[in-house]
mmCIF file of the N, C-alpha and C atoms, coordinates in Angstrom:
data_MODEL
# 
_entry.id   MODEL 
# 
loop_
_atom_site.group_PDB 
_atom_site.id 
_atom_site.type_symbol 
_atom_site.label_atom_id 
_atom_site.label_alt_id 
_atom_site.label_comp_id 
_atom_site.label_asym_id 
_atom_site.label_entity_id 
_atom_site.label_seq_id 
_atom_site.pdbx_PDB_ins_code 
_atom_site.Cartn_x 
_atom_site.Cartn_y 
_atom_site.Cartn_z 
_atom_site.occupancy 
_atom_site.B_iso_or_equiv 
_atom_site.pdbx_formal_charge 
_atom_site.auth_seq_id 
_atom_site.auth_comp_id 
_atom_site.auth_asym_id 
_atom_site.auth_atom_id 
_atom_site.pdbx_PDB_model_num 
ATOM 1   N N  . MET A 1 1  ? -16.981 -40.457 -16.550 1.00 0.00 ? 1  MET A N  1 
ATOM 2   C CA . MET A 1 1  ? -17.995 -40.458 -16.589 1.00 0.00 ? 1  MET A CA 1 
ATOM 3   C C  . MET A 1 1  ? -18.895 -39.653 -17.398 1.00 0.00 ? 1  MET A C  1 
ATOM 4   N N  . ASN A 1 2  ? -20.292 -40.244 -18.194 1.00 0.00 ? 2  ASN A N  1 
ATOM 5   C CA . ASN A 1 2  ? -20.796 -40.017 -19.056 1.00 0.00 ? 2  ASN A CA 1 
ATOM 6   C C  . ASN A 1 2  ? -21.588 -38.569 -18.904 1.00 0.00 ? 2  ASN A C  1 
ATOM 7   N N  . ARG A 1 3  ? -21.999 -37.835 -19.731 1.00 0.00 ? 3  ARG A N  1 
ATOM 8   C CA . ARG A 1 3  ? -22.614 -36.975 -19.784 1.00 0.00 ? 3  ARG A CA 1 
ATOM 9   C C  . ARG A 1 3  ? -24.041 -37.030 -19.507 1.00 0.00 ? 3  ARG A C  1 
ATOM 10  N N  . SER A 1 4  ? -24.344 -38.248 -19.847 1.00 0.00 ? 4  SER A N  1 
ATOM 11  C CA . SER A 1 4  ? -25.931 -38.579 -19.028 1.00 0.00 ? 4  SER A CA 1 
ATOM 12  C C  . SER A 1 4  ? -26.232 -38.800 -17.218 1.00 0.00 ? 4  SER A C  1 
ATOM 13  N N  . GLU A 1 5  ? -24.633 -39.558 -16.839 1.00 0.00 ? 5  GLU A N  1 
ATOM 14  C CA . GLU A 1 5  ? -24.888 -39.771 -15.642 1.00 0.00 ? 5  GLU A CA 1 
ATOM 15  C C  . GLU A 1 5  ? -23.815 -38.438 -14.426 1.00 0.00 ? 5  GLU A C  1 
ATOM 16  N N  . ILE A 1 6  ? -23.638 -37.205 -15.368 1.00 0.00 ? 6  ILE A N  1 
ATOM 17  C CA . ILE A 1 6  ? -23.117 -36.221 -14.469 1.00 0.00 ? 6  ILE A CA 1 
ATOM 18  C C  . ILE A 1 6  ? -24.597 -35.642 -14.532 1.00 0.00 ? 6  ILE A C  1 
ATOM 19  N N  . LEU A 1 7  ? -25.739 -35.555 -15.681 1.00 0.00 ? 7  LEU A N  1 
ATOM 20  C CA . LEU A 1 7  ? -27.001 -34.932 -15.311 1.00 0.00 ? 7  LEU A CA 1 
ATOM 21  C C  . LEU A 1 7  ? -27.506 -36.032 -14.316 1.00 0.00 ? 7  LEU A C  1 
ATOM 22  N N  . GLU A 1 8  ? -27.647 -37.510 -14.050 1.00 0.00 ? 8  GLU A N  1 
ATOM 23  C CA . GLU A 1 8  ? -28.466 -37.359 -13.110 1.00 0.00 ? 8  GLU A CA 1 
ATOM 24  C C  . GLU A 1 8  ? -27.659 -37.061 -11.704 1.00 0.00 ? 8  GLU A C  1 
ATOM 25  N N  . LYS A 1 9  ? -26.620 -37.178 -11.488 1.00 0.00 ? 9  LYS A N  1 
ATOM 26  C CA . LYS A 1 9  ? -25.635 -37.029 -10.403 1.00 0.00 ? 9  LYS A CA 1 
ATOM 27  C C  . LYS A 1 9  ? -26.107 -35.051 -10.239 1.00 0.00 ? 9  LYS A C  1 
ATOM 28  N N  . ILE A 1 10 ? -26.050 -34.416 -10.499 1.00 0.00 ? 10 ILE A N  1 
ATOM 29  C CA . ILE A 1 10 ? -26.733 -33.455 -10.993 1.00 0.00 ? 10 ILE A CA 1 
ATOM 30  C C  . ILE A 1 10 ? -28.172 -32.824 -10.096 1.00 0.00 ? 10 ILE A C  1 
ATOM 31  N N  . GLY A 1 11 ? -28.746 -33.969 -11.374 1.00 0.00 ? 11 GLY A N  1 
ATOM 32  C CA . GLY A 1 11 ? -30.594 -33.988 -10.242 1.00 0.00 ? 11 GLY A CA 1 
ATOM 33  C C  . GLY A 1 11 ? -30.504 -34.595 -8.976  1.00 0.00 ? 11 GLY A C  1 
ATOM 34  N N  . ILE A 1 12 ? -29.681 -35.648 -8.971  1.00 0.00 ? 12 ILE A N  1 
ATOM 35  C CA . ILE A 1 12 ? -30.332 -35.597 -7.088  1.00 0.00 ? 12 ILE A CA 1 
ATOM 36  C C  . ILE A 1 12 ? -29.872 -34.092 -6.412  1.00 0.00 ? 12 ILE A C  1 
ATOM 37  N N  . ILE A 1 13 ? -28.490 -34.065 -6.731  1.00 0.00 ? 13 ILE A N  1 
ATOM 38  C CA . ILE A 1 13 ? -27.906 -32.591 -5.878  1.00 0.00 ? 13 ILE A CA 1 
ATOM 39  C C  . ILE A 1 13 ? -28.951 -32.026 -5.958  1.00 0.00 ? 13 ILE A C  1 
ATOM 40  N N  . LEU A 1 14 ? -29.719 -31.165 -7.281  1.00 0.00 ? 14 LEU A N  1 
ATOM 41  C CA . LEU A 1 14 ? -31.120 -30.563 -7.286  1.00 0.00 ? 14 LEU A CA 1 
ATOM 42  C C  . LEU A 1 14 ? -31.903 -30.445 -6.139  1.00 0.00 ? 14 LEU A C  1 
ATOM 43  N N  . THR A 1 15 ? -32.414 -31.956 -6.684  1.00 0.00 ? 15 THR A N  1 
ATOM 44  C CA . THR A 1 15 ? -33.851 -32.245 -5.611  1.00 0.00 ? 15 THR A CA 1 
ATOM 45  C C  . THR A 1 15 ? -32.992 -32.283 -3.903  1.00 0.00 ? 15 THR A C  1 
ATOM 46  N N  . SER A 1 16 ? -32.155 -32.962 -3.471  1.00 0.00 ? 16 SER A N  1 
ATOM 47  C CA . SER A 1 16 ? -31.739 -32.613 -2.198  1.00 0.00 ? 16 SER A CA 1 
ATOM 48  C C  . SER A 1 16 ? -31.512 -31.068 -1.765  1.00 0.00 ? 16 SER A C  1 
ATOM 49  N N  . VAL A 1 17 ? -30.707 -30.428 -2.355  1.00 0.00 ? 17 VAL A N  1 
ATOM 50  C CA . VAL A 1 17 ? -30.894 -29.423 -1.915  1.00 0.00 ? 17 VAL A CA 1 
ATOM 51  C C  . VAL A 1 17 ? -31.621 -28.128 -2.455  1.00 0.00 ? 17 VAL A C  1 
ATOM 52  N N  . LEU A 1 18 ? -32.936 -28.575 -3.426  1.00 0.00 ? 18 LEU A N  1 
ATOM 53  C CA . LEU A 1 18 ? -34.826 -27.527 -3.359  1.00 0.00 ? 18 LEU A CA 1 
ATOM 54  C C  . LEU A 1 18 ? -35.437 -27.904 -2.429  1.00 0.00 ? 18 LEU A C  1 
ATOM 55  N N  . GLY A 1 19 ? -35.177 -29.346 -2.335  1.00 0.00 ? 19 GLY A N  1 
ATOM 56  C CA . GLY A 1 19 ? -36.399 -29.896 -1.843  1.00 0.00 ? 19 GLY A CA 1 
ATOM 57  C C  . GLY A 1 19 ? -37.539 -29.945 -2.669  1.00 0.00 ? 19 GLY A C  1 
ATOM 58  N N  . HIS A 1 20 ? -37.241 -30.264 -4.128  1.00 0.00 ? 20 HIS A N  1 
ATOM 59  C CA . HIS A 1 20 ? -38.030 -30.721 -4.744  1.00 0.00 ? 20 HIS A CA 1 
ATOM 60  C C  . HIS A 1 20 ? -37.571 -31.332 -5.852  1.00 0.00 ? 20 HIS A C  1 
ATOM 61  N N  . ASP A 1 21 ? -38.321 -31.527 -6.999  1.00 0.00 ? 21 ASP A N  1 
ATOM 62  C CA . ASP A 1 21 ? -38.363 -31.825 -8.197  1.00 0.00 ? 21 ASP A CA 1 
ATOM 63  C C  . ASP A 1 21 ? -38.688 -31.407 -9.634  1.00 0.00 ? 21 ASP A C  1 
ATOM 64  N N  . ASN A 1 22 ? -39.735 -30.496 -8.703  1.00 0.00 ? 22 ASN A N  1 
ATOM 65  C CA . ASN A 1 22 ? -40.357 -29.235 -9.768  1.00 0.00 ? 22 ASN A CA 1 
ATOM 66  C C  . ASN A 1 22 ? -39.856 -29.169 -11.513 1.00 0.00 ? 22 ASN A C  1 
ATOM 67  N N  . PHE A 1 23 ? -38.864 -29.872 -11.617 1.00 0.00 ? 23 PHE A N  1 
ATOM 68  C CA . PHE A 1 23 ? -38.855 -28.718 -13.022 1.00 0.00 ? 23 PHE A CA 1 
ATOM 69  C C  . PHE A 1 23 ? -37.736 -30.433 -14.201 1.00 0.00 ? 23 PHE A C  1 
ATOM 70  N N  . GLU A 1 24 ? -37.117 -29.731 -14.982 1.00 0.00 ? 24 GLU A N  1 
ATOM 71  C CA . GLU A 1 24 ? -37.275 -30.936 -16.294 1.00 0.00 ? 24 GLU A CA 1 
ATOM 72  C C  . GLU A 1 24 ? -35.708 -30.400 -16.217 1.00 0.00 ? 24 GLU A C  1 
ATOM 73  N N  . LEU A 1 25 ? -35.154 -31.408 -16.266 1.00 0.00 ? 25 LEU A N  1 
ATOM 74  C CA . LEU A 1 25 ? -34.061 -31.670 -16.133 1.00 0.00 ? 25 LEU A CA 1 
ATOM 75  C C  . LEU A 1 25 ? -33.153 -31.808 -16.873 1.00 0.00 ? 25 LEU A C  1 
ATOM 76  N N  . GLN A 1 26 ? -32.846 -30.884 -18.486 1.00 0.00 ? 26 GLN A N  1 
ATOM 77  C CA . GLN A 1 26 ? -31.998 -30.967 -19.231 1.00 0.00 ? 26 GLN A CA 1 
ATOM 78  C C  . GLN A 1 26 ? -31.653 -29.516 -19.786 1.00 0.00 ? 26 GLN A C  1 
ATOM 79  N N  . GLU A 1 27 ? -29.935 -29.629 -20.852 1.00 0.00 ? 27 GLU A N  1 
ATOM 80  C CA . GLU A 1 27 ? -30.091 -28.910 -21.357 1.00 0.00 ? 27 GLU A CA 1 
ATOM 81  C C  . GLU A 1 27 ? -29.610 -27.670 -20.927 1.00 0.00 ? 27 GLU A C  1 
ATOM 82  N N  . ASN A 1 28 ? -30.612 -27.412 -21.537 1.00 0.00 ? 28 ASN A N  1 
ATOM 83  C CA . ASN A 1 28 ? -31.548 -25.307 -21.103 1.00 0.00 ? 28 ASN A CA 1 
ATOM 84  C C  . ASN A 1 28 ? -31.582 -24.905 -20.013 1.00 0.00 ? 28 ASN A C  1 
ATOM 85  N N  . LEU A 1 29 ? -31.737 -25.562 -19.030 1.00 0.00 ? 29 LEU A N  1 
ATOM 86  C CA . LEU A 1 29 ? -32.289 -24.895 -17.708 1.00 0.00 ? 29 LEU A CA 1 
ATOM 87  C C  . LEU A 1 29 ? -31.208 -24.266 -17.359 1.00 0.00 ? 29 LEU A C  1 
ATOM 88  N N  . SER A 1 30 ? -32.195 -22.965 -16.497 1.00 0.00 ? 30 SER A N  1 
ATOM 89  C CA . SER A 1 30 ? -31.477 -22.242 -15.450 1.00 0.00 ? 30 SER A CA 1 
ATOM 90  C C  . SER A 1 30 ? -31.500 -21.929 -14.781 1.00 0.00 ? 30 SER A C  1 
ATOM 91  N N  . ALA A 1 31 ? -31.446 -21.381 -13.128 1.00 0.00 ? 31 ALA A N  1 
ATOM 92  C CA . ALA A 1 31 ? -32.264 -20.732 -11.816 1.00 0.00 ? 31 ALA A CA 1 
ATOM 93  C C  . ALA A 1 31 ? -33.285 -20.459 -12.123 1.00 0.00 ? 31 ALA A C  1 
ATOM 94  N N  . LYS A 1 32 ? -33.309 -19.350 -13.267 1.00 0.00 ? 32 LYS A N  1 
ATOM 95  C CA . LYS A 1 32 ? -34.730 -18.553 -13.330 1.00 0.00 ? 32 LYS A CA 1 
ATOM 96  C C  . LYS A 1 32 ? -35.984 -19.088 -13.198 1.00 0.00 ? 32 LYS A C  1 
ATOM 97  N N  . ASP A 1 33 ? -36.321 -20.574 -14.113 1.00 0.00 ? 33 ASP A N  1 
ATOM 98  C CA . ASP A 1 33 ? -36.163 -21.802 -14.496 1.00 0.00 ? 33 ASP A CA 1 
ATOM 99  C C  . ASP A 1 33 ? -37.334 -22.945 -13.393 1.00 0.00 ? 33 ASP A C  1 
ATOM 100 N N  . VAL A 1 34 ? -35.958 -22.418 -12.050 1.00 0.00 ? 34 VAL A N  1 
ATOM 101 C CA . VAL A 1 34 ? -36.762 -23.667 -10.988 1.00 0.00 ? 34 VAL A CA 1 
ATOM 102 C C  . VAL A 1 34 ? -36.823 -22.318 -9.998  1.00 0.00 ? 34 VAL A C  1 
ATOM 103 N N  . ASP A 1 35 ? -38.133 -22.849 -9.265  1.00 0.00 ? 35 ASP A N  1 
ATOM 104 C CA . ASP A 1 35 ? -38.623 -22.226 -7.287  1.00 0.00 ? 35 ASP A CA 1 
ATOM 105 C C  . ASP A 1 35 ? -37.062 -22.472 -7.158  1.00 0.00 ? 35 ASP A C  1 
ATOM 106 N N  . GLY A 1 36 ? -37.300 -21.858 -6.522  1.00 0.00 ? 36 GLY A N  1 
ATOM 107 C CA . GLY A 1 36 ? -35.824 -21.620 -5.113  1.00 0.00 ? 36 GLY A CA 1 
ATOM 108 C C  . GLY A 1 36 ? -34.425 -21.650 -5.438  1.00 0.00 ? 36 GLY A C  1 
ATOM 109 N N  . TRP A 1 37 ? -34.723 -21.697 -6.701  1.00 0.00 ? 37 TRP A N  1 
ATOM 110 C CA . TRP A 1 37 ? -33.068 -21.664 -6.767  1.00 0.00 ? 37 TRP A CA 1 
ATOM 111 C C  . TRP A 1 37 ? -32.180 -19.828 -6.920  1.00 0.00 ? 37 TRP A C  1 
ATOM 112 N N  . ASP A 1 38 ? -31.840 -20.011 -5.840  1.00 0.00 ? 38 ASP A N  1 
ATOM 113 C CA . ASP A 1 38 ? -31.791 -18.195 -5.839  1.00 0.00 ? 38 ASP A CA 1 
ATOM 114 C C  . ASP A 1 38 ? -30.190 -18.090 -5.323  1.00 0.00 ? 38 ASP A C  1 
ATOM 115 N N  . SER A 1 39 ? -29.654 -16.666 -5.086  1.00 0.00 ? 39 SER A N  1 
ATOM 116 C CA . SER A 1 39 ? -28.256 -17.259 -4.826  1.00 0.00 ? 39 SER A CA 1 
ATOM 117 C C  . SER A 1 39 ? -27.840 -18.423 -3.622  1.00 0.00 ? 39 SER A C  1 
ATOM 118 N N  . LEU A 1 40 ? -27.837 -17.896 -2.714  1.00 0.00 ? 40 LEU A N  1 
ATOM 119 C CA . LEU A 1 40 ? -27.934 -18.967 -1.592  1.00 0.00 ? 40 LEU A CA 1 
ATOM 120 C C  . LEU A 1 40 ? -27.596 -20.455 -2.360  1.00 0.00 ? 40 LEU A C  1 
ATOM 121 N N  . THR A 1 41 ? -29.449 -20.473 -2.416  1.00 0.00 ? 41 THR A N  1 
ATOM 122 C CA . THR A 1 41 ? -28.721 -21.984 -2.878  1.00 0.00 ? 41 THR A CA 1 
ATOM 123 C C  . THR A 1 41 ? -27.812 -22.668 -4.224  1.00 0.00 ? 41 THR A C  1 
ATOM 124 N N  . HIS A 1 42 ? -28.424 -21.518 -5.039  1.00 0.00 ? 42 HIS A N  1 
ATOM 125 C CA . HIS A 1 42 ? -26.935 -21.816 -6.150  1.00 0.00 ? 42 HIS A CA 1 
ATOM 126 C C  . HIS A 1 42 ? -25.875 -22.091 -5.496  1.00 0.00 ? 42 HIS A C  1 
ATOM 127 N N  . MET A 1 43 ? -24.889 -21.346 -4.446  1.00 0.00 ? 43 MET A N  1 
ATOM 128 C CA . MET A 1 43 ? -23.579 -22.014 -3.825  1.00 0.00 ? 43 MET A CA 1 
ATOM 129 C C  . MET A 1 43 ? -23.945 -23.405 -3.394  1.00 0.00 ? 43 MET A C  1 
ATOM 130 N N  . ILE A 1 44 ? -25.295 -23.677 -3.126  1.00 0.00 ? 44 ILE A N  1 
ATOM 131 C CA . ILE A 1 44 ? -24.965 -25.147 -1.860  1.00 0.00 ? 44 ILE A CA 1 
ATOM 132 C C  . ILE A 1 44 ? -24.621 -25.485 -3.517  1.00 0.00 ? 44 ILE A C  1 
ATOM 133 N N  . ILE A 1 45 ? -25.282 -25.341 -4.043  1.00 0.00 ? 45 ILE A N  1 
ATOM 134 C CA . ILE A 1 45 ? -25.148 -26.675 -4.987  1.00 0.00 ? 45 ILE A CA 1 
ATOM 135 C C  . ILE A 1 45 ? -24.105 -26.755 -5.752  1.00 0.00 ? 45 ILE A C  1 
ATOM 136 N N  . ILE A 1 46 ? -23.568 -25.845 -6.186  1.00 0.00 ? 46 ILE A N  1 
ATOM 137 C CA . ILE A 1 46 ? -22.407 -25.893 -6.768  1.00 0.00 ? 46 ILE A CA 1 
ATOM 138 C C  . ILE A 1 46 ? -21.004 -26.224 -6.599  1.00 0.00 ? 46 ILE A C  1 
ATOM 139 N N  . THR A 1 47 ? -21.284 -25.747 -4.489  1.00 0.00 ? 47 THR A N  1 
ATOM 140 C CA . THR A 1 47 ? -20.510 -26.506 -3.077  1.00 0.00 ? 47 THR A CA 1 
ATOM 141 C C  . THR A 1 47 ? -20.958 -28.196 -4.039  1.00 0.00 ? 47 THR A C  1 
ATOM 142 N N  . GLU A 1 48 ? -22.424 -28.121 -3.213  1.00 0.00 ? 48 GLU A N  1 
ATOM 143 C CA . GLU A 1 48 ? -22.458 -29.764 -3.238  1.00 0.00 ? 48 GLU A CA 1 
ATOM 144 C C  . GLU A 1 48 ? -22.229 -30.439 -5.026  1.00 0.00 ? 48 GLU A C  1 
ATOM 145 N N  . ILE A 1 49 ? -21.629 -30.057 -5.742  1.00 0.00 ? 49 ILE A N  1 
ATOM 146 C CA . ILE A 1 49 ? -21.232 -30.659 -6.998  1.00 0.00 ? 49 ILE A CA 1 
ATOM 147 C C  . ILE A 1 49 ? -19.438 -30.742 -6.995  1.00 0.00 ? 49 ILE A C  1 
ATOM 148 N N  . GLU A 1 50 ? -18.897 -29.637 -6.091  1.00 0.00 ? 50 GLU A N  1 
ATOM 149 C CA . GLU A 1 50 ? -17.918 -29.613 -5.921  1.00 0.00 ? 50 GLU A CA 1 
ATOM 150 C C  . GLU A 1 50 ? -17.339 -31.237 -5.425  1.00 0.00 ? 50 GLU A C  1 
ATOM 151 N N  . ALA A 1 51 ? -17.905 -31.236 -4.096  1.00 0.00 ? 51 ALA A N  1 
ATOM 152 C CA . ALA A 1 51 ? -17.519 -32.487 -3.629  1.00 0.00 ? 51 ALA A CA 1 
ATOM 153 C C  . ALA A 1 51 ? -18.225 -33.544 -3.749  1.00 0.00 ? 51 ALA A C  1 
ATOM 154 N N  . LYS A 1 52 ? -19.304 -33.761 -4.996  1.00 0.00 ? 52 LYS A N  1 
ATOM 155 C CA . LYS A 1 52 ? -19.116 -34.946 -5.281  1.00 0.00 ? 52 LYS A CA 1 
ATOM 156 C C  . LYS A 1 52 ? -18.413 -35.589 -6.533  1.00 0.00 ? 52 LYS A C  1 
ATOM 157 N N  . PHE A 1 53 ? -18.047 -35.192 -7.176  1.00 0.00 ? 53 PHE A N  1 
ATOM 158 C CA . PHE A 1 53 ? -17.189 -34.448 -8.096  1.00 0.00 ? 53 PHE A CA 1 
ATOM 159 C C  . PHE A 1 53 ? -15.871 -34.554 -8.522  1.00 0.00 ? 53 PHE A C  1 
ATOM 160 N N  . GLU A 1 54 ? -15.528 -33.964 -6.501  1.00 0.00 ? 54 GLU A N  1 
ATOM 161 C CA . GLU A 1 54 ? -14.013 -34.239 -6.672  1.00 0.00 ? 54 GLU A CA 1 
ATOM 162 C C  . GLU A 1 54 ? -13.139 -32.645 -7.293  1.00 0.00 ? 54 GLU A C  1 
ATOM 163 N N  . VAL A 1 55 ? -14.304 -31.838 -7.565  1.00 0.00 ? 55 VAL A N  1 
ATOM 164 C CA . VAL A 1 55 ? -13.401 -31.276 -7.946  1.00 0.00 ? 55 VAL A CA 1 
ATOM 165 C C  . VAL A 1 55 ? -13.738 -29.727 -7.392  1.00 0.00 ? 55 VAL A C  1 
ATOM 166 N N  . ARG A 1 56 ? -12.887 -28.381 -8.106  1.00 0.00 ? 56 ARG A N  1 
ATOM 167 C CA . ARG A 1 56 ? -13.031 -26.963 -7.950  1.00 0.00 ? 56 ARG A CA 1 
ATOM 168 C C  . ARG A 1 56 ? -12.951 -26.397 -9.033  1.00 0.00 ? 56 ARG A C  1 
ATOM 169 N N  . PHE A 1 57 ? -13.698 -24.889 -8.956  1.00 0.00 ? 57 PHE A N  1 
ATOM 170 C CA . PHE A 1 57 ? -14.066 -24.531 -9.700  1.00 0.00 ? 57 PHE A CA 1 
ATOM 171 C C  . PHE A 1 57 ? -13.749 -23.117 -9.562  1.00 0.00 ? 57 PHE A C  1 
ATOM 172 N N  . LYS A 1 58 ? -13.459 -22.859 -10.503 1.00 0.00 ? 58 LYS A N  1 
ATOM 173 C CA . LYS A 1 58 ? -12.158 -21.088 -10.093 1.00 0.00 ? 58 LYS A CA 1 
ATOM 174 C C  . LYS A 1 58 ? -14.222 -20.054 -10.182 1.00 0.00 ? 58 LYS A C  1 
ATOM 175 N N  . LEU A 1 59 ? -13.766 -18.703 -10.412 1.00 0.00 ? 59 LEU A N  1 
ATOM 176 C CA . LEU A 1 59 ? -14.780 -17.595 -10.213 1.00 0.00 ? 59 LEU A CA 1 
ATOM 177 C C  . LEU A 1 59 ? -15.190 -17.704 -11.064 1.00 0.00 ? 59 LEU A C  1 
ATOM 178 N N  . LYS A 1 60 ? -14.105 -17.660 -12.121 1.00 0.00 ? 60 LYS A N  1 
ATOM 179 C CA . LYS A 1 60 ? -14.424 -16.688 -13.598 1.00 0.00 ? 60 LYS A CA 1 
ATOM 180 C C  . LYS A 1 60 ? -15.405 -18.125 -14.128 1.00 0.00 ? 60 LYS A C  1 
ATOM 181 N N  . GLU A 1 61 ? -14.744 -19.609 -14.270 1.00 0.00 ? 61 GLU A N  1 
ATOM 182 C CA . GLU A 1 61 ? -15.640 -20.359 -14.637 1.00 0.00 ? 61 GLU A CA 1 
ATOM 183 C C  . GLU A 1 61 ? -17.626 -20.747 -14.022 1.00 0.00 ? 61 GLU A C  1 
ATOM 184 N N  . LEU A 1 62 ? -17.649 -19.620 -12.803 1.00 0.00 ? 62 LEU A N  1 
ATOM 185 C CA . LEU A 1 62 ? -18.488 -20.181 -13.046 1.00 0.00 ? 62 LEU A CA 1 
ATOM 186 C C  . LEU A 1 62 ? -19.640 -19.143 -13.445 1.00 0.00 ? 62 LEU A C  1 
ATOM 187 N N  . ASN A 1 63 ? -18.542 -17.636 -14.029 1.00 0.00 ? 63 ASN A N  1 
ATOM 188 C CA . ASN A 1 63 ? -19.116 -16.973 -14.278 1.00 0.00 ? 63 ASN A CA 1 
ATOM 189 C C  . ASN A 1 63 ? -19.919 -16.977 -15.591 1.00 0.00 ? 63 ASN A C  1 
ATOM 190 N N  . LYS A 1 64 ? -19.162 -17.223 -15.980 1.00 0.00 ? 64 LYS A N  1 
ATOM 191 C CA . LYS A 1 64 ? -20.453 -17.983 -17.310 1.00 0.00 ? 64 LYS A CA 1 
ATOM 192 C C  . LYS A 1 64 ? -20.774 -19.001 -17.786 1.00 0.00 ? 64 LYS A C  1 
ATOM 193 N N  . LEU A 1 65 ? -21.457 -19.451 -16.530 1.00 0.00 ? 65 LEU A N  1 
ATOM 194 C CA . LEU A 1 65 ? -22.346 -20.568 -16.415 1.00 0.00 ? 65 LEU A CA 1 
ATOM 195 C C  . LEU A 1 65 ? -24.047 -20.099 -16.697 1.00 0.00 ? 65 LEU A C  1 
ATOM 196 N N  . ASN A 1 66 ? -24.479 -20.662 -17.575 1.00 0.00 ? 66 ASN A N  1 
ATOM 197 C CA . ASN A 1 66 ? -25.495 -19.733 -18.206 1.00 0.00 ? 66 ASN A CA 1 
ATOM 198 C C  . ASN A 1 66 ? -26.582 -20.595 -18.241 1.00 0.00 ? 66 ASN A C  1 
ATOM 199 N N  . ASN A 1 67 ? -26.521 -21.911 -18.412 1.00 0.00 ? 67 ASN A N  1 
ATOM 200 C CA . ASN A 1 67 ? -27.199 -23.000 -18.016 1.00 0.00 ? 67 ASN A CA 1 
ATOM 201 C C  . ASN A 1 67 ? -27.283 -24.349 -17.582 1.00 0.00 ? 67 ASN A C  1 
ATOM 202 N N  . MET A 1 68 ? -27.532 -25.188 -17.513 1.00 0.00 ? 68 MET A N  1 
ATOM 203 C CA . MET A 1 68 ? -27.284 -27.056 -17.109 1.00 0.00 ? 68 MET A CA 1 
ATOM 204 C C  . MET A 1 68 ? -26.046 -26.949 -18.501 1.00 0.00 ? 68 MET A C  1 
ATOM 205 N N  . GLY A 1 69 ? -25.825 -27.551 -19.408 1.00 0.00 ? 69 GLY A N  1 
ATOM 206 C CA . GLY A 1 69 ? -25.720 -27.757 -20.820 1.00 0.00 ? 69 GLY A CA 1 
ATOM 207 C C  . GLY A 1 69 ? -24.135 -27.107 -20.457 1.00 0.00 ? 69 GLY A C  1 
ATOM 208 N N  . ASN A 1 70 ? -23.543 -25.767 -19.776 1.00 0.00 ? 70 ASN A N  1 
ATOM 209 C CA . ASN A 1 70 ? -22.870 -25.083 -19.596 1.00 0.00 ? 70 ASN A CA 1 
ATOM 210 C C  . ASN A 1 70 ? -22.001 -25.889 -17.556 1.00 0.00 ? 70 ASN A C  1 
ATOM 211 N N  . LEU A 1 71 ? -23.043 -25.806 -17.262 1.00 0.00 ? 71 LEU A N  1 
ATOM 212 C CA . LEU A 1 71 ? -22.475 -26.471 -16.048 1.00 0.00 ? 71 LEU A CA 1 
ATOM 213 C C  . LEU A 1 71 ? -22.129 -27.889 -16.572 1.00 0.00 ? 71 LEU A C  1 
ATOM 214 N N  . LEU A 1 72 ? -22.769 -28.859 -17.217 1.00 0.00 ? 72 LEU A N  1 
ATOM 215 C CA . LEU A 1 72 ? -22.678 -30.499 -17.245 1.00 0.00 ? 72 LEU A CA 1 
ATOM 216 C C  . LEU A 1 72 ? -20.852 -30.516 -18.145 1.00 0.00 ? 72 LEU A C  1 
ATOM 217 N N  . ASP A 1 73 ? -20.927 -29.184 -19.280 1.00 0.00 ? 73 ASP A N  1 
ATOM 218 C CA . ASP A 1 73 ? -19.269 -29.170 -20.171 1.00 0.00 ? 73 ASP A CA 1 
ATOM 219 C C  . ASP A 1 73 ? -17.948 -29.592 -18.449 1.00 0.00 ? 73 ASP A C  1 
ATOM 220 N N  . LEU A 1 74 ? -18.605 -28.055 -17.748 1.00 0.00 ? 74 LEU A N  1 
ATOM 221 C CA . LEU A 1 74 ? -17.559 -27.397 -17.010 1.00 0.00 ? 74 LEU A CA 1 
ATOM 222 C C  . LEU A 1 74 ? -17.240 -28.784 -16.077 1.00 0.00 ? 74 LEU A C  1 
ATOM 223 N N  . VAL A 1 75 ? -18.361 -29.587 -15.760 1.00 0.00 ? 75 VAL A N  1 
ATOM 224 C CA . VAL A 1 75 ? -17.894 -30.978 -14.907 1.00 0.00 ? 75 VAL A CA 1 
ATOM 225 C C  . VAL A 1 75 ? -17.385 -31.647 -15.953 1.00 0.00 ? 75 VAL A C  1 
ATOM 226 N N  . SER A 1 76 ? -17.413 -32.068 -16.878 1.00 0.00 ? 76 SER A N  1 
ATOM 227 C CA . SER A 1 76 ? -17.087 -32.758 -17.493 1.00 0.00 ? 76 SER A CA 1 
ATOM 228 C C  . SER A 1 76 ? -15.245 -32.781 -17.950 1.00 0.00 ? 76 SER A C  1 
ATOM 229 N N  . ASN A 1 77 ? -15.609 -31.099 -18.650 1.00 0.00 ? 77 ASN A N  1 
ATOM 230 C CA . ASN A 1 77 ? -14.277 -30.543 -18.714 1.00 0.00 ? 77 ASN A CA 1 
ATOM 231 C C  . ASN A 1 77 ? -13.170 -31.006 -17.181 1.00 0.00 ? 77 ASN A C  1 
ATOM 232 N N  . LYS A 1 78 ? -13.329 -31.067 -16.247 1.00 0.00 ? 78 LYS A N  1 
ATOM 233 C CA . LYS A 1 78 ? -12.851 -30.684 -14.834 1.00 0.00 ? 78 LYS A CA 1 
ATOM 234 C C  . LYS A 1 78 ? -12.820 -32.385 -14.377 1.00 0.00 ? 78 LYS A C  1 
ATOM 235 N N  . LEU A 1 79 ? -13.388 -33.420 -14.762 1.00 0.00 ? 79 LEU A N  1 
ATOM 236 C CA . LEU A 1 79 ? -12.807 -34.692 -14.598 1.00 0.00 ? 79 LEU A CA 1 
ATOM 237 C C  . LEU A 1 79 ? -11.247 -35.129 -16.113 1.00 0.00 ? 79 LEU A C  1 
ATOM 238 N N  . ALA A 1 80 ? -12.512 -35.043 -16.802 1.00 0.00 ? 80 ALA A N  1 
ATOM 239 C CA . ALA A 1 80 ? -10.901 -34.627 -17.804 1.00 0.00 ? 80 ALA A CA 1 
ATOM 240 C C  . ALA A 1 80 ? -9.739  -34.868 -17.469 1.00 0.00 ? 80 ALA A C  1 
ATOM 241 N N  . GLU A 1 81 ? -9.247  -33.241 -16.720 1.00 0.00 ? 81 GLU A N  1 
ATOM 242 C CA . GLU A 1 81 ? -8.291  -33.121 -16.226 1.00 0.00 ? 81 GLU A CA 1 
ATOM 243 C C  . GLU A 1 81 ? -7.542  -33.485 -14.904 1.00 0.00 ? 81 GLU A C  1 
ATOM 244 N N  . LYS A 1 82 ? -8.606  -34.735 -14.301 1.00 0.00 ? 82 LYS A N  1 
ATOM 245 C CA . LYS A 1 82 ? -7.642  -35.391 -13.148 1.00 0.00 ? 82 LYS A CA 1 
ATOM 246 C C  . LYS A 1 82 ? -6.971  -36.809 -13.507 1.00 0.00 ? 82 LYS A C  1 
# 
């Protein structure tokens, strides 16, 4: 799965969890840039991503996420490990 396919699937998850698409899905997007993306929705988003891609993240991996680009890298790496 390529990076743009991963980004598209994550975008669908974000829109579903947040209930809106008032954000531009790009590499430097972070939670603070999106209305409604708080700590609770963050955990729901992460859980949905794990389920969709059939991967599991470690807490230390999640703590290193600063933006969408980091998340794409993490998902990509997890998929490569499968």
